N, C-alpha and C positions, 0 to 999 in steps of 0.2 A: 653464421659466425665463423670467424677465421680459425685456422689451426693454432694450437697452443704455441706461444713464444715465436710466432712467425716474424714479428717485428724485431726480435733481438737475436736472430740467427746470425752466425758469424759470416756466412756467405750470401745472405739474402734469400735463401731457399727455404720454403716452409718445411718445418720438421715433421708435421703431423702426417701428411699424405705422401711425402717423398716424391712429389711430382715435378721436381726441378723447376719450380716457378710457374708452372702452367696448371693451375688447379682446375679440376674438372667442373666444379661448381662455379668458378669465376669469382670466388669470394676470399681467396687467401691473400691476394695482393691488396695493399692499401690503395685507396683511390683508383681502383681498377676501372677500365672503360671497355665495354663490350664492342668489338669490331663488327658492326652489322653490315659492313661493306666487304667483308672478307670473301664471300662467295660470289661476288660480282666481278665480271671481266671488264677491263678498260676498253674504250672504243679503239678501232684500228688506227695505228699510227701514234697513239698517245703513250708516252713513257711513264713508268712508275714514279711517283713522287719521291724525291731523293732525300727527304728529311724524316728522321725517325725520332720517336719519343723514348727516352731512357729513364728508368726508375732506379733511384738510389735508396739509401737507408731511410726507413720510416716514411715512405711515400714521397720523398723529394723527387721531382721530375724536371727534366730539361729536354730541349730539342737540339738535335745534332744532325749535321748534313753528311750524307753518305757520298762524299765526292769520289771515292774510289770504286763505287758501284759494287760493293761487297754483297754477297748473297746472305742477307740478314733476315731472320724470321723472329717472330715474337717469342721471347724467352731466352734468346741468345745472350751470352755474356760478352760484352764488348769493352774495349779500351777506348776512351774518348779524351778529347783535348781538355785540359784544365790549366789553371794558372797558379803556380808553374807545374810542369810535369803532366801526368795523365791520371785519369780516374777510371774506376771499374764500376759498371752497372749492368742491369738487365734491360733488354729491349721490351717495352711494354706496349708499343703501338707502332704500326707501319701503315703505309699506303695513304689513300685519300682522306681517311678520317683524321690524319695528323693535320691536314689543312684546316679542318673545322676546329680542332682544338687550338691551333695557333690563332685563328681569328677570334675565338672565344676569349683567349687570354691577351689579345691585342698585341701579338708579336709578329713583326714583319718577316717575310721569307728571307730578306737580305739583311736582317738585323745583325748587329755585332754580338748579340747574345747567343746566336745560333753558331756554335763551333762545330768542329768536324769529328767524324769517327775515324780513329787511327786504324784499328784492326779488330778482328775477333780475338778475344782474350785467350792467350795461351795458358798452358798449365802452370808455367812459372808466374805469369801475371796473377792467376787465381791464388797460388800459394802465398805470394807476397800480400795480396789483399786479405786473405784469411788471417795471416799472422798479424797484420795491422788491426783488424777488427777485434782480435782476441785481447789486444792491449787496452781497449777503450774503457772497460769497467775499472781496471786498476788505475788508469790515468785519471779517470773521473774522481775516484776516491781521493787520490793524492792532491788533485787540484782543489777539491773542496777544503782540504786541510790548509792549503796555502791561502785560499781566499779568507778562511776564518782567521788565520794568523795575521793577515794584512788588515783585517777589520773592514773589508769592503761590503757594502750593503747591496748584495746581489745574490741571486740563486742560480747556480750552475745546473741546468736541467739535462743536458745531453752533450755527448762528444761524438763527432763523426770523423774518422780517419779517411784521408784520400786513398785511392786505390794503390798508389805507389809507396805509401807509407811515409812520405816526406812532409806532409802537411796535415793538420787537424783543425777542424772547425769547432769552436766552443760556443754552444747555444746557452744563453742566460736570460733571465728576466730580472728587472729592477724597476722600482717605482720612480727613482730619480736618475739623473745622469751620473755615470760612474767613471772615474778616472782610473783606467786599468793599464796605464803605461808601465808601471812597476810590476804589475801582475804578468804582463806579456813577457817582460825580460826574464822574470823568474821561471815562468813556465817553459820558455824556449831553452834556458840553460839547464833545466832539470830533465826535460824529455828529449832534447836535441832534435827538435822538429820545428817547422814553420807554424806559427800560431795565427789563427784568424778568429776574432771575437765577433759574434753576431747576436744582437739583441732581438728577441721575439716577444710577442704579446702573450697574454695568458691563454687566449684561444689557440694561438699557433703552438704553444707549448703542449696543450692538451691534445692537439691534432697529431703532433709528432710522437708523443709518448703513448697515446691510446689509452684504452680502459673500458670499463663496463658502466653504462649509465644506469639511472634509477629505473629505467624501463626493462632492464635485463639484457639489452642488446649492446653491441659495441658502439662507441661514440660515433655519431654521424660525421663529425669533422675529420676523423681518422680513417673512415671507410669510403665515403662517397661525396661528402660535402666539400666543395672547392672554394666557394665564395662566402665570406662572412658578412652577412647583412646586419645592420644595427638592430638591436632588440631593446625595447623599452617597456616600462610597466603598463603602458596603455594597451599593449597586446594582451596582457593578462586581464585587464579591466574589461575589455570588449568580450572576452570569453567567460566572464563571470567567475574568475578564479580567485582564490584567496591569496592576498598579497603577503605571502609568507616567504621571506628570502631563502629559508632553508629548502623549501620545496621548489621554488622557481629558479634557483641557481644550479648550474651544472658543476662538473668537477673543476672547471677553470675558475670558478668563483663568479662568473658573469651569468647573466640571464640565459636560459637555455635557448638554443637556436630553434628548437622545435615549437616554440611559442608562435613562430611566424608561419608554420606549415598550414594551419587551418584558419588563419586570421582572415583571409579573403572570404571564405565561406561564412564566417560569423558576421563579417561586415555586410555581406549580401542579405543574410537573414535578418539583421537588425534594421534594414531599410523599412520594413513594415511596422516596426515598433515606434511608438511616439517617444519623444524625448522625456527622460526621467525627471527633469525639473519642471514639467508641466503639471499643474494642479487641476484637479477635476472639480468644477463648481456644481453643486447640487443644492436643492432646497433643504436637504437634511444636513448639509454642512460641506466643508471643503475636504476633499480626499487627497492624500499624499501618497506618492509612489513608495512601495516597500521593497519589492524584488520582482524578478522576472524569470521565466523559464523559456530560453530561446528555442529549444527543440520542440516544445509543445505549443509555443506561441501564446503563452499566458502571462498575465501581469497580476500583481497583488497590490491593492490599494487599501488604505485605512483612513478613517475620518480623524480629523484633528482632535475632536472631543473624545473619541474612543479608539485610541491607537492599538489596543489589543485585539480588536475585531477586524480581520482582514477579509476583503471581498475579492473574489477571483473574477477577472475579466479577460476576454480575448483581446488580441491586439486591435482587431477591427472595431470592437465595441469601444475601446478606449479612444481610438481615433475619431469615432462618431461623436462621442461626448465632447471631445476637444473642439471639433468642428462646430458643434452647437454653441459652445461657450464663446467661440470667436464671433458668432453672430449675436451675442448678447442673451442667449437663452440658457436656462438651467434645466437639468433633468430633475425628476422628483427624488430619486435615490439611485445608488449603485446597485442595490438589491433588485431593482426592477430589471436591470440588464443581466444580472448574474444569476437570477433565480432559475431560469430554464437551463442555463448551462451547468450550474452546480448540481441540479437534480439529475441531469444526464450523466454527469461525472460520477455521482454516487451510485447510479444504477450500473455503470460499466466497471466499477471498482471490484475486481475479483482478486483473490489471493491464490497463488499456486503452492501446493504442498511439495516443496523441493527436498525435504528431508525424509519423506516416506512415512511420516508419523503425523497423527492428528493433533497431538498435544506437545507443546514445547516443554512441559513440566513432567514428561514421562519418566525422567530419571529420578525425580523427587518421589513420584508415586512408587517406583520400584523400591526405593529406600524405605518407604513406609511399610510396604509389604514385608520386606526383610525384617524390619523391627518387630512386626506382629509375629512372624514366624519364630524369631528368637525369644520373644516373651512367652509364646505358647510352649516352646521347648523347656524354658526355665520353669514354667508353671508345672509341667508334667514331671520334671525332675524333682521338684520340691514335694509334690504329692507322693511320688514313689518313695522318697526318703522318709516322709512322715509315716507312711503306711508300714515301712520296714521297721521303724523305731517302735511303733505300737505293737507289732507282732513280736518284737524282741522282748 
């Protein structure tokens, strides 16, 4: 888990470990990439790749060309080209691994998106950058008041100042199209800066802001997940999960990305199971599917006439009955297949004493003993009082 408030530090450096952007565990930076080629030397005569990856606020990354052959290392603060002016960021990746990242994101080496690195950031550049970053919280508060006064149906989620302090990007979410021309004029006249509005989706907003998920860990989208694949409710159905929106939705309000992580394993496991809409034909009656246990490879069926009585079958047994039904044959009953299996299951059913006590009602018994002790004490007191009265 990352250091506290590392995403909101004014200079982009983690506050917790004071490592100047190079965390020893590799987990402080958002969307960090491990450079597994750093200890390998290039072949003779091959020059170092001249494009570097630079990280900005909240994990935003871009590629920049080192045309001046500056001695840049991971963690250095550099001034890079922007439109207009320049921006300040930290170098997150150098070398041959940048080629792989650019191919993964489908960015050409000669693309117009790849701008150049101006210089290593001087102390004056860093001071201006820190001053601009300190304004973001107050500017965001005032901007939300302006948006509320104008009655615009949009949510301002974050503000990012450019390194030279002359431009600010306003990130917002909205359900419908928003006409913010009047808003831009008022923001520019209020803060005396260049304004850029950028609409982001709910998943992108959660990735930028970060947070803790229901699993207790930081959000995947803000730490390592870079591509947002579509997630639908069929992923939950294949995994036999309850279709509860409150449990299946993440902080962004959309279905959790982790529903896709184990989906392929579940789909492979379900290949041995018959389709749930297949009915089993027996001489005792027609059996309908009730539920399944993917991990144990079990299915439960119940007769139409007796839906409360469930019979446990293995997947291969259900497939065998379905194959016989296709040939026009019926089995006598499901109990004929399940009897041996259920007896074995009952013999292997053992319980582990995890609490270190044999009885779950041990507390109730202790209370009963205490009551007996109290009643005996009261009885002894009463006898002593009666005897003292008689003697008097």
